[in-house]
LUMSEMAR-889568 format. One record per residue (C-alpha): x, y, z; residue number from 1. Coordinates in steps of 0.25 Angstrom, whole numbers, padded with zeros to 4 digits. Example, Ala and Ser with C-alpha at 12.3 -4.5 7.8 and 13.67 -1.06 7.14 Angstrom:
// residues 2
<pt c1="0049" c2="-0018" c3="0031" k="1"/>
<pt c1="0055" c2="-0004" c3="0029" k="2"/>
This chain:
// residues 119
<pt c1="0000" c2="0000" c3="0000" k="1"/>
<pt c1="0006" c2="0013" c3="-0004" k="2"/>
<pt c1="0006" c2="0026" c3="0005" k="3"/>
<pt c1="-0006" c2="0032" c3="-0002" k="4"/>
<pt c1="-0014" c2="0020" c3="0000" k="5"/>
<pt c1="-0010" c2="0019" c3="0015" k="6"/>
<pt c1="-0014" c2="0034" c3="0017" k="7"/>
<pt c1="-0027" c2="0031" c3="0010" k="8"/>
<pt c1="-0030" c2="0019" c3="0019" k="9"/>
<pt c1="-0027" c2="0027" c3="0032" k="10"/>
<pt c1="-0036" c2="0039" c3="0027" k="11"/>
<pt c1="-0047" c2="0029" c3="0024" k="12"/>
<pt c1="-0046" c2="0022" c3="0037" k="13"/>
<pt c1="-0046" c2="0036" c3="0044" k="14"/>
<pt c1="-0059" c2="0040" c3="0036" k="15"/>
<pt c1="-0066" c2="0026" c3="0040" k="16"/>
<pt c1="-0063" c2="0028" c3="0055" k="17"/>
<pt c1="-0068" c2="0043" c3="0054" k="18"/>
<pt c1="-0081" c2="0038" c3="0047" k="19"/>
<pt c1="-0083" c2="0027" c3="0058" k="20"/>
<pt c1="-0081" c2="0038" c3="0069" k="21"/>
<pt c1="-0091" c2="0047" c3="0063" k="22"/>
<pt c1="-0101" c2="0036" c3="0061" k="23"/>
<pt c1="-0100" c2="0032" c3="0075" k="24"/>
<pt c1="-0101" c2="0046" c3="0080" k="25"/>
<pt c1="-0114" c2="0048" c3="0072" k="26"/>
<pt c1="-0120" c2="0035" c3="0078" k="27"/>
<pt c1="-0117" c2="0039" c3="0092" k="28"/>
<pt c1="-0122" c2="0053" c3="0090" k="29"/>
<pt c1="-0135" c2="0048" c3="0085" k="30"/>
<pt c1="-0137" c2="0038" c3="0096" k="31"/>
<pt c1="-0149" c2="0042" c3="0106" k="32"/>
<pt c1="-0148" c2="0039" c3="0121" k="33"/>
<pt c1="-0156" c2="0027" c3="0125" k="34"/>
<pt c1="-0170" c2="0028" c3="0131" k="35"/>
<pt c1="-0170" c2="0021" c3="0144" k="36"/>
<pt c1="-0178" c2="0019" c3="0157" k="37"/>
<pt c1="-0175" c2="0028" c3="0169" k="38"/>
<pt c1="-0170" c2="0015" c3="0176" k="39"/>
<pt c1="-0160" c2="0014" c3="0165" k="40"/>
<pt c1="-0156" c2="0028" c3="0166" k="41"/>
<pt c1="-0154" c2="0027" c3="0181" k="42"/>
<pt c1="-0144" c2="0015" c3="0178" k="43"/>
<pt c1="-0137" c2="0022" c3="0166" k="44"/>
<pt c1="-0123" c2="0027" c3="0168" k="45"/>
<pt c1="-0119" c2="0042" c3="0169" k="46"/>
<pt c1="-0120" c2="0049" c3="0156" k="47"/>
<pt c1="-0129" c2="0039" c3="0149" k="48"/>
<pt c1="-0138" c2="0046" c3="0139" k="49"/>
<pt c1="-0152" c2="0041" c3="0138" k="50"/>
<pt c1="-0167" c2="0044" c3="0137" k="51"/>
<pt c1="-0177" c2="0042" c3="0147" k="52"/>
<pt c1="-0192" c2="0044" c3="0147" k="53"/>
<pt c1="-0200" c2="0045" c3="0160" k="54"/>
<pt c1="-0211" c2="0053" c3="0168" k="55"/>
<pt c1="-0208" c2="0065" c3="0175" k="56"/>
<pt c1="-0210" c2="0062" c3="0190" k="57"/>
<pt c1="-0206" c2="0076" c3="0195" k="58"/>
<pt c1="-0197" c2="0088" c3="0193" k="59"/>
<pt c1="-0186" c2="0087" c3="0204" k="60"/>
<pt c1="-0183" c2="0098" c3="0213" k="61"/>
<pt c1="-0169" c2="0100" c3="0206" k="62"/>
<pt c1="-0171" c2="0109" c3="0194" k="63"/>
<pt c1="-0172" c2="0101" c3="0181" k="64"/>
<pt c1="-0173" c2="0087" c3="0187" k="65"/>
<pt c1="-0185" c2="0078" c3="0183" k="66"/>
<pt c1="-0188" c2="0065" c3="0189" k="67"/>
<pt c1="-0192" c2="0055" c3="0178" k="68"/>
<pt c1="-0198" c2="0042" c3="0179" k="69"/>
<pt c1="-0201" c2="0030" c3="0171" k="70"/>
<pt c1="-0205" c2="0015" c3="0174" k="71"/>
<pt c1="-0191" c2="0012" c3="0178" k="72"/>
<pt c1="-0188" c2="0023" c3="0188" k="73"/>
<pt c1="-0185" c2="0038" c3="0190" k="74"/>
<pt c1="-0173" c2="0047" c3="0186" k="75"/>
<pt c1="-0170" c2="0062" c3="0187" k="76"/>
<pt c1="-0168" c2="0069" c3="0174" k="77"/>
<pt c1="-0161" c2="0083" c3="0174" k="78"/>
<pt c1="-0168" c2="0091" c3="0164" k="79"/>
<pt c1="-0163" c2="0105" c3="0160" k="80"/>
<pt c1="-0175" c2="0115" c3="0159" k="81"/>
<pt c1="-0171" c2="0118" c3="0145" k="82"/>
<pt c1="-0174" c2="0103" c3="0141" k="83"/>
<pt c1="-0188" c2="0104" c3="0148" k="84"/>
<pt c1="-0192" c2="0117" c3="0141" k="85"/>
<pt c1="-0207" c2="0118" c3="0140" k="86"/>
<pt c1="-0210" c2="0103" c3="0143" k="87"/>
<pt c1="-0221" c2="0101" c3="0154" k="88"/>
<pt c1="-0215" c2="0092" c3="0164" k="89"/>
<pt c1="-0226" c2="0088" c3="0173" k="90"/>
<pt c1="-0226" c2="0075" c3="0181" k="91"/>
<pt c1="-0229" c2="0064" c3="0172" k="92"/>
<pt c1="-0222" c2="0070" c3="0160" k="93"/>
<pt c1="-0214" c2="0060" c3="0152" k="94"/>
<pt c1="-0201" c2="0064" c3="0148" k="95"/>
<pt c1="-0190" c2="0058" c3="0139" k="96"/>
<pt c1="-0176" c2="0063" c3="0143" k="97"/>
<pt c1="-0164" c2="0061" c3="0136" k="98"/>
<pt c1="-0151" c2="0063" c3="0144" k="99"/>
<pt c1="-0139" c2="0058" c3="0151" k="100"/>
<pt c1="-0138" c2="0050" c3="0164" k="101"/>
<pt c1="-0131" c2="0058" c3="0175" k="102"/>
<pt c1="-0127" c2="0049" c3="0187" k="103"/>
<pt c1="-0122" c2="0056" c3="0200" k="104"/>
<pt c1="-0121" c2="0050" c3="0214" k="105"/>
<pt c1="-0129" c2="0038" c3="0210" k="106"/>
<pt c1="-0140" c2="0047" c3="0204" k="107"/>
<pt c1="-0144" c2="0046" c3="0190" k="108"/>
<pt c1="-0151" c2="0058" c3="0182" k="109"/>
<pt c1="-0153" c2="0060" c3="0168" k="110"/>
<pt c1="-0148" c2="0074" c3="0163" k="111"/>
<pt c1="-0158" c2="0077" c3="0151" k="112"/>
<pt c1="-0153" c2="0081" c3="0138" k="113"/>
<pt c1="-0167" c2="0081" c3="0132" k="114"/>
<pt c1="-0182" c2="0080" c3="0137" k="115"/>
<pt c1="-0194" c2="0076" c3="0130" k="116"/>
<pt c1="-0208" c2="0076" c3="0135" k="117"/>
<pt c1="-0214" c2="0062" c3="0131" k="118"/>
<pt c1="-0228" c2="0065" c3="0136" k="119"/>
């Protein structure tokens, strides 16, 4: 194999590796967090991105905290006011919350990234 062929082979190998990396990045970027039960969210490791759906039991004393419940349990969700916007959050409102698990001192909460009123 001459020098020109060797150089072309190296460039081709680099190009193939770059295309594979771009495809992997695009696939990862398009993945949505899994919808899980609240019990699963409570057991999930810190930093896990997920989606839970549950009923509002109460808005907690702490600002921007909502106690959410489904058939498997209850969890606190930290929801910024700007995510709630004009949503009417009475008791029995059903919410779908996309967020990340935050585990501190044996307590798990969901830090909300988005909130949807289900009904």
